[in-house]
C-alpha positions as CSV (number, residue, x, y, z in Angstrom):
1,M,258.4,70.3,158.6
2,L,256.4,71.7,161.5
3,F,254.1,74.6,161.3
4,R,252.9,76.6,164.3
5,S,249.5,78.1,164.2
6,L,249.2,81.8,164.4
7,V,246.6,82.9,166.9
8,V,244.8,86.2,166.4
9,H,242.9,87.5,169.4
10,E,239.4,88.5,168.7
11,R,238.7,92.3,168.6
12,H,235.6,93.5,170.4
13,T,233.8,96.6,169.3
14,W,230.9,98.6,170.9
15,T,228.5,101.0,169.4
16,C,227.8,104.0,171.6
17,T,224.3,105.2,171.4
18,T,224.0,107.4,174.5
19,V,226.3,110.3,175.6
20,D,226.2,111.7,179.1
21,D,226.7,115.5,178.8
22,R,226.7,116.2,182.5
23,V,229.8,118.0,183.6
24,P,230.8,119.5,187.0
25,G,229.8,123.0,187.7
26,S,232.3,125.9,187.7
27,E,232.7,125.5,191.5
28,F,234.3,122.2,190.9
29,F,237.4,123.9,189.6
30,V,237.7,126.4,192.5
31,L,240.2,125.4,195.1
32,E,239.4,125.9,198.7
33,F,242.2,127.5,200.7
34,P,242.3,127.7,204.5
35,K,240.8,130.9,205.9
36,G,243.3,133.7,205.8
37,Q,245.7,131.8,203.5
38,A,247.4,134.0,200.9
39,F,248.4,132.6,197.5
40,Y,250.1,133.8,194.4
41,D,248.0,134.4,191.4
42,Y,250.1,133.9,188.3
43,D,247.6,135.4,186.0
44,A,247.3,138.6,188.1
45,Q,251.0,138.5,188.9
46,K,250.4,139.3,192.6
47,V,249.7,137.8,196.0
48,I,246.0,137.4,196.7
49,G,245.1,137.8,200.4
50,G,248.5,139.2,201.3
51,L,249.0,142.4,203.3
52,E,249.7,145.6,201.4
53,A,253.4,146.3,201.2
54,K,254.5,149.3,203.2
55,P,257.6,151.4,202.9
56,S,260.5,150.3,205.0
57,I,260.4,152.0,208.4
58,K,263.2,154.6,208.6
59,R,265.4,156.2,211.1
60,G,263.5,158.8,213.1
61,Q,260.1,157.1,212.8
62,V,258.2,155.6,215.7
63,A,258.6,151.8,216.0
64,S,255.4,149.9,215.0
65,P,253.8,147.6,217.6
66,L,254.6,143.9,217.5
67,K,251.7,141.8,216.3
68,V,252.7,138.1,216.7
69,A,251.1,134.7,216.7
70,R,253.0,133.5,219.7
71,W,256.1,134.1,221.8
72,L,258.2,131.0,222.4
73,D,258.4,131.6,226.2
74,G,254.6,131.4,226.4
75,K,254.3,134.9,227.7
76,E,253.0,138.2,226.1
77,H,255.5,140.9,225.3
78,S,255.4,144.4,223.8
79,L,257.9,147.1,222.9
80,A,256.5,149.2,225.8
81,E,258.1,146.9,228.4
82,Y,261.5,147.6,226.9
83,R,261.2,151.4,226.9
84,G,264.5,152.8,228.2
85,K,266.5,150.1,226.5
86,V,267.8,149.6,223.0
87,V,265.8,146.9,221.2
88,V,267.3,145.0,218.2
89,L,264.7,143.3,216.0
90,D,265.9,140.4,213.9
91,F,263.5,139.5,211.1
92,W,264.3,136.0,209.8
93,G,263.1,132.6,208.8
94,L,264.3,129.0,209.1
95,W,263.7,128.7,205.4
96,C,266.3,131.4,204.7
97,S,269.8,130.2,204.3
98,A,271.3,133.7,204.7
99,C,269.4,134.1,208.0
100,R,270.9,130.9,209.3
101,Y,274.4,131.8,208.3
102,A,274.0,135.2,210.0
103,V,273.3,133.5,213.4
104,P,276.9,133.3,214.6
105,G,277.3,137.0,214.1
106,M,274.1,137.7,216.0
107,V,275.3,135.4,218.9
108,A,278.6,137.3,219.0
109,L,276.7,140.7,219.1
110,Q,274.5,139.5,221.9
111,E,277.6,138.4,223.9
112,K,279.2,141.8,223.3
113,Y,276.2,143.7,224.7
114,K,275.1,141.2,227.4
115,D,275.9,143.6,230.2
116,K,274.3,146.6,228.4
117,P,270.7,147.7,228.4
118,V,270.1,146.0,225.0
119,V,267.3,143.5,224.2
120,F,267.4,141.2,221.2
121,L,264.1,140.1,219.8
122,S,263.8,137.4,217.0
123,I,260.8,137.7,214.7
124,H,260.3,134.6,212.5
125,T,258.1,135.0,209.4
126,A,254.5,133.8,209.8
127,D,253.4,130.3,209.1
128,R,250.1,128.4,209.0
129,D,251.3,126.3,211.9
130,A,253.0,128.6,214.5
131,D,253.4,125.8,217.0
132,E,255.3,123.6,214.5
133,V,257.6,126.5,213.5
134,A,258.2,127.2,217.2
135,K,259.5,123.6,217.7
136,G,261.8,124.1,214.7
137,I,263.1,127.4,216.1
138,E,263.8,125.8,219.5
139,K,265.7,122.9,217.9
140,F,267.8,125.3,215.7
141,A,268.6,127.6,218.6
142,K,269.7,124.8,220.7
143,E,272.1,123.5,218.0
144,K,273.5,127.0,217.5
145,K,273.6,127.9,221.2
146,W,271.5,130.9,220.4
147,K,269.7,132.4,223.4
148,F,267.1,135.0,222.6
149,L,263.5,136.0,223.0
150,A,261.8,134.7,219.9
151,C,258.3,134.9,218.4
152,V,256.4,133.7,215.3
153,D,254.8,136.5,213.4
154,Q,251.1,136.8,213.0
155,G,249.7,135.5,209.7
156,T,250.0,132.4,207.6
157,M,253.0,133.0,205.4
158,S,255.7,135.6,204.7
159,E,253.4,137.6,202.4
160,N,251.0,138.4,205.2
161,S,253.4,138.5,208.2
162,A,251.8,141.3,210.2
163,T,254.9,142.7,211.9
164,C,257.2,142.2,208.9
165,K,254.8,144.2,206.7
166,A,254.4,146.9,209.4
167,Y,258.1,147.5,209.2
168,G,258.3,147.3,205.5
169,V,260.6,144.3,205.5
170,T,261.5,143.3,201.9
171,G,264.4,140.9,202.5
172,F,265.6,138.5,205.0
173,P,267.4,138.8,207.4
174,T,266.6,142.4,208.2
175,T,267.8,144.1,211.4
176,V,266.0,147.1,212.9
177,V,267.3,148.9,215.9
178,I,265.0,150.9,218.2
179,G,266.3,153.5,220.6
180,P,265.4,153.8,224.3
181,D,262.7,156.3,223.4
182,G,260.9,154.0,220.9
183,I,262.3,155.7,217.8
184,V,263.9,153.7,215.0
185,T,267.6,154.4,214.7
186,Y,268.7,151.9,212.1
187,N,267.1,149.6,209.5
188,S,269.4,147.3,207.4
189,D,266.7,147.4,204.7
190,V,267.2,151.1,204.1
191,P,270.0,152.3,201.9
192,P,272.6,154.6,203.6
193,P,272.5,158.2,202.5
194,G,274.0,158.7,199.0
195,M,273.7,155.0,198.2
196,E,270.1,154.8,197.3
197,G,270.8,154.0,193.6
198,I,273.2,151.1,194.2
199,F,272.1,149.6,197.5
200,G,271.0,146.0,197.2
201,K,271.8,145.8,193.5
202,T,274.1,143.2,191.9
203,E,277.2,144.1,189.9
204,E,276.5,144.2,186.2
């Protein structure tokens, strides 16, 4: 009869005589965000560094100036240069599926009014890298055959998009129509008269 030896590995033990009680200072746990970057504080339940929310701009009010990071055509534009024409502002984002699905309708609308004094301006939500977003917009527009004057809003994210906040945009896409005199005539974010209590609410 054969017996195999059972090998037990030796256990090593150490006695600790010195404890290092040095720990990082409180600043070690503070994350450094890029300058101007807003972020959501879950404890405070609000966006820190974001712009204050404003009421949606309504019919009859003067249109707010456009404050953008860059126009995709490389030029500078303002609402003043379109005085005497109807201006349609389309607030949207590549990250928004509803916005992308709405593009065919916007293309059809532009085609319908191509011979009229109507200007369509696309305002994409702010992003930390406006140049990178601009490339994405150009690629998307080419695929959809969408010809428009586009810009990337000023700021670093949707919570501090300067123009979006100035118009009180709360959802995307949002369409705002400005008359030839610079006065707002329509805002898709504002409930029609008599529908304030049900506008934008889901069926229960």
